[in-house]
C-alpha positions in Angstrom: 49.6 -6.7 -33.3 52.4 -4.3 -34.2 51.2 -0.7 -34.9 52.0 -0.8 -38.6 50.2 -4.1 -39.5 47.4 -4.0 -42.1 44.0 -4.4 -40.4 40.8 -5.0 -42.3 37.6 -4.1 -40.3 34.6 -5.7 -42.1 31.4 -3.7 -41.4 33.2 -0.5 -40.3 30.0 1.6 -40.8 28.0 -0.4 -38.2 27.9 0.2 -34.5 30.5 -2.5 -33.7 32.8 -2.0 -36.7 32.9 1.8 -36.1 33.8 1.3 -32.5 36.6 -1.1 -33.4 38.0 1.5 -35.9 37.8 4.2 -33.1 39.6 1.9 -30.7 42.3 1.0 -33.3 43.0 4.7 -34.0 43.0 5.4 -30.2 45.5 2.7 -29.7 47.9 3.9 -32.4 47.2 1.5 -35.3 47.9 3.3 -38.6 47.0 1.0 -41.4 43.2 0.4 -41.1 41.5 -1.0 -44.2 37.7 -0.4 -44.7 35.2 -0.8 -47.5 31.5 0.3 -47.7 28.9 -2.1 -49.0 28.9 -0.4 -52.3 32.7 -0.8 -52.6 32.7 -4.5 -51.5 29.7 -6.8 -51.4 30.6 -9.4 -48.8 27.8 -11.7 -50.1 29.9 -12.1 -53.2 32.5 -14.9 -52.6 34.7 -14.1 -55.6 34.9 -10.4 -55.0 35.6 -10.9 -51.3 38.4 -13.3 -52.0 39.9 -11.0 -54.7 39.8 -8.1 -52.3 41.7 -10.0 -49.6 44.2 -11.3 -52.2 44.9 -7.7 -53.4 45.0 -5.9 -50.1 46.6 -8.6 -48.0 45.5 -7.6 -44.5 47.5 -9.2 -41.7 44.5 -9.1 -39.3 40.7 -9.2 -39.9 37.9 -8.1 -37.6 34.6 -9.5 -38.7 32.0 -7.0 -37.5 29.8 -7.3 -40.7 26.5 -9.0 -40.2 22.8 -8.8 -40.7 21.4 -7.8 -37.3 18.1 -6.8 -35.8 15.8 -7.0 -32.8 13.2 -9.7 -31.9 10.7 -8.6 -34.6 13.2 -8.6 -37.5 14.9 -11.8 -36.3 11.5 -13.6 -36.1 10.0 -12.3 -39.3 13.0 -12.6 -41.7 14.6 -15.9 -40.5 15.7 -17.1 -44.0 17.4 -13.7 -44.6 19.2 -13.8 -41.3 20.4 -17.3 -41.8 21.5 -17.0 -45.4 23.1 -13.6 -45.3 25.1 -14.2 -42.1 26.3 -17.6 -43.2 27.4 -16.2 -46.5 29.1 -13.1 -45.2 31.1 -15.0 -42.5 31.9 -17.9 -44.8 33.2 -15.6 -47.5 35.5 -13.8 -45.0 36.7 -16.8 -42.9 37.2 -19.1 -45.9 38.6 -16.1 -47.9 41.2 -15.5 -45.1 42.2 -19.1 -45.1 42.5 -19.2 -48.9 44.7 -16.2 -48.9 46.9 -17.4 -46.0 45.7 -14.8 -43.5 46.4 -16.4 -40.1 44.8 -13.9 -37.8 41.1 -13.2 -37.6 38.5 -12.3 -35.1 34.9 -13.5 -35.5 32.2 -12.0 -33.3 29.2 -14.1 -32.3 26.4 -13.4 -29.9 25.0 -14.5 -26.6 21.9 -15.9 -28.4 24.0 -18.9 -29.4 23.3 -20.5 -26.1 20.3 -22.7 -25.3 17.1 -20.9 -24.2 16.9 -22.7 -20.8 20.5 -23.2 -19.8 21.8 -22.3 -16.3 22.7 -18.7 -15.5 25.1 -17.1 -15.7 25.8 -18.7 -19.0 29.2 -20.5 -19.3 30.9 -21.2 -22.7 30.5 -25.0 -22.0 26.7 -24.7 -22.3 26.9 -24.3 -26.1 24.9 -27.0 -28.0 23.4 -28.5 -24.8 19.8 -27.5 -25.5 17.1 -25.9 -27.7 17.7 -22.3 -28.9 15.3 -19.4 -28.3 12.8 -19.5 -31.2 12.7 -15.8 -32.2 16.4 -15.5 -33.0 17.1 -19.1 -33.9 18.3 -18.3 -37.4 20.8 -15.7 -36.3 22.1 -18.0 -33.6 22.6 -20.9 -36.0 24.6 -18.8 -38.3 26.8 -17.6 -35.4 27.3 -21.1 -34.1 28.4 -22.1 -37.6 30.9 -19.3 -37.7 32.3 -20.3 -34.4 32.7 -23.9 -35.5 34.3 -23.0 -38.8 37.0 -21.0 -37.0 37.5 -23.9 -34.6 37.9 -26.4 -37.4 40.4 -24.3 -39.3 42.4 -23.8 -36.2 42.4 -27.5 -35.4 43.3 -28.6 -38.9 45.6 -25.8 -40.2 47.0 -24.0 -37.1 45.3 -20.7 -37.9 44.7 -18.3 -35.1 41.0 -17.4 -35.7 39.7 -16.0 -32.4 36.0 -15.9 -31.4 34.3 -13.6 -28.9 30.7 -13.9 -27.8 29.5 -10.4 -26.8 26.5 -9.8 -24.7 23.8 -7.3 -25.8 25.5 -4.2 -27.1 24.5 -0.5 -27.4 26.2 2.8 -28.1 27.3 5.3 -30.6 26.1 4.7 -34.2 23.4 2.2 -33.1 20.5 1.3 -35.4 17.3 3.1 -34.6 15.1 1.7 -37.3 11.5 1.4 -36.0 11.2 -2.3 -37.0 14.7 -3.6 -36.9 16.4 -2.1 -33.9 17.5 -3.7 -30.7 15.9 -3.0 -27.3 18.0 0.0 -26.1 17.9 2.1 -29.3 14.2 1.2 -29.6 13.5 2.4 -26.0 15.6 5.6 -26.5 13.8 6.5 -29.7 10.3 5.7 -28.2 10.8 7.6 -25.0 12.5 10.6 -26.7 9.6 10.9 -29.1 7.1 10.5 -26.4 8.6 13.4 -24.4 8.8 15.5 -27.5 5.2 14.8 -28.5 4.0 15.1 -24.8 2.6 11.6 -24.7 1.5 10.6 -21.2 1.9 6.8 -21.7 4.6 4.6 -23.3 4.2 0.9 -23.8 7.2 -1.4 -23.9 7.3 -4.9 -25.4 6.7 -7.8 -23.1 6.5 -8.0 -19.3 9.6 -6.0 -18.7 10.9 -8.8 -16.6 13.6 -10.3 -18.9 17.1 -9.6 -17.6 19.9 -8.5 -19.9 23.6 -7.7 -19.6 24.1 -4.6 -21.7 27.6 -3.6 -22.7 28.7 -0.2 -24.2 30.1 -1.0 -27.6 33.4 0.9 -27.1 34.2 -1.5 -24.3 33.7 -4.5 -26.6 36.1 -2.8 -29.2 38.8 -2.6 -26.5 38.2 -6.2 -25.7 38.6 -7.1 -29.4 42.0 -5.5 -29.6 43.1 -7.0 -26.3 42.2 -10.6 -27.4 43.5 -10.1 -30.9 46.9 -9.8 -29.1 46.3 -13.1 -27.3 46.6 -16.7 -28.4 43.3 -18.1 -27.2 44.3 -21.7 -27.9 41.1 -22.3 -29.8 38.7 -21.4 -27.0 35.9 -18.9 -27.6 35.1 -16.3 -24.8 32.0 -14.6 -23.4 32.4 -10.8 -23.3 30.0 -8.7 -21.2 29.7 -6.2 -18.4 29.1 -8.8 -15.7 25.9 -7.0 -14.6 22.3 -7.6 -15.5 19.2 -5.4 -15.4 15.6 -6.0 -16.2 14.2 -4.4 -19.3 11.8 -2.4 -17.1 14.8 -1.1 -15.0 16.7 -0.1 -18.1 13.6 1.7 -19.4 13.3 3.7 -16.1 17.0 4.7 -16.3 16.5 6.0 -19.9 13.3 7.8 -18.7 15.2 9.5 -15.9 18.1 10.6 -18.2 15.6 12.1 -20.7 13.5 13.7 -17.9 10.4 12.1 -19.4 7.5 12.4 -16.9 5.0 10.0 -18.5 3.9 6.5 -17.4 5.6 3.3 -18.5 3.4 0.4 -19.2 4.2 -3.2 -20.3 2.5 -5.0 -23.2 2.4 -8.7 -22.4 0.8 -9.5 -25.8 4.4 -9.0 -27.2 7.1 -11.6 -26.8 9.8 -11.4 -24.0 12.4 -13.5 -25.7 14.8 -15.3 -23.4 14.1 -14.4 -19.8 17.7 -14.2 -18.7 20.9 -14.0 -20.9 23.4 -13.2 -18.2 26.9 -14.3 -19.2 29.7 -15.8 -17.1 32.8 -13.8 -18.2 35.3 -15.4 -15.8 37.3 -17.2 -18.6 38.0 -13.8 -20.2 38.9 -12.1 -17.0 41.3 -14.9 -16.0 43.2 -14.1 -19.2 43.8 -10.6 -18.0 40.9 -8.7 -19.5 39.7 -6.0 -17.0 36.1 -6.1 -18.1 33.7 -3.3 -19.1 34.8 0.1 -18.0 31.7 2.1 -18.8 28.7 2.0 -16.4 25.2 1.5 -17.8 24.2 5.0 -16.8 27.2 6.6 -18.4 26.9 4.5 -21.6 23.2 5.4 -22.0 23.9 9.1 -21.6 26.6 9.0 -24.3 24.2 7.0 -26.6 21.3 9.4 -26.0 23.6 12.4 -26.8 24.6 10.6 -30.0 21.0 9.8 -30.9 19.8 13.4 -30.4 22.8 14.9 -32.3 22.2 12.6 -35.3 18.4 12.6 -35.6 17.0 15.6 -33.7 19.3 18.6 -33.6 18.4 21.3 -36.1 
């Protein structure tokens, strides 16, 4: 990408989209196009296509999606399937209809079968049953991946697809019901310390392993691979390191200096027990991997959380 190309970041107010905007600015890109939900409803096919026709971006990053944790994914399956399919279809098909050749679609590690081998390789896609609690979100992301693949095969577009691991960082969602595990843990432990609670319960056994990646590292990967011709392959993107949920909880507890007790609640679901990704295909192409340690990323995220929600 030349520095003066027109770049549309869909979903720029979210955690991933805002990180991509920060990375683009940091790397010297000057023509970044953004729209809020009020300015552009991506669920509206006609308005989305008209926007693309009028603004003519050369590149599109699709960071717009309906996202949430285990509870939200499991409770609102129809919403997660419909809204994600609609948003990504409107953007991918809209790009094709307006002769936009370069696009990046972001999937999720939940696209892989529940019980596939670890670490997870790209070739394991569609080889088994999905994890039940986030099946709807996974189906939508698989559909987006395949739509990009089919356009590339038939029309020589360059629609790139990355499959990020679990993400966290600045501008995360801390909603009590809809947040992912790290923001939920940060909020729960911070409030426990503030309210002098002696015990904090975390969902599940604490044994599931996750590869968590600081979102600004994903943003740099997005720019790196937008400048590559991926020859129609999709790539896993992660830190290459996995930790149990209990271990992550203890790291957050230490950073916050919370002195209470951590207890697990096995009445709540664990989700997939291990979602570690094999990122070797991405590194072979020259990507240097995640540059932020889990401890450093968590500190930055906690600082952002306190600044936004708890500083007077």
